[in-house]
Residue, then its C-alpha position, 0 to 999 in steps of 0.5 A: m464500487v471499485l470504479q467509484a472508489r478510484q474516482l473518489f481517490g483522485f490520484q492516478s496511482f489508485g491501482e498500485i496502492a490497492l494492489i500493494a495493500s492487498w499484497c501486504i494483507w495477504t502476506h500478513r495473513n500468511f504469517i498469521i496462519f503459517d508462522g503463528a504470528s499475531i494480528s498486528l496493524d503496525r506490522w501491516k503498516c510497516s510492510f505497506t510503507g516499505m513496499i510503497g518505498l520499493v515502488l517509488l524506486r522504479a516509478k516514473p517521475s510523475l507517479k513518484y511525486e504523487l505516491d511520495s506526497w500521498i505516503c508522506n501525508l498518510t495517517f492511520 
């Protein structure tokens, strides 16, 4: 299932994006459980795009261009 999703995604950076999305879900879950925050898709999206921005700072040029174009065209 994951391999099929990776093939359908079409970008080399599938693993990085999946890992960042999972991490943002995990940290948002922790805010909900431990800090009493409410569920917020907007807060998760902000965290996700912020983390992608941090990855862009250290990414190889080829991966940087791919991630940057993907995040610019991303709509939720």
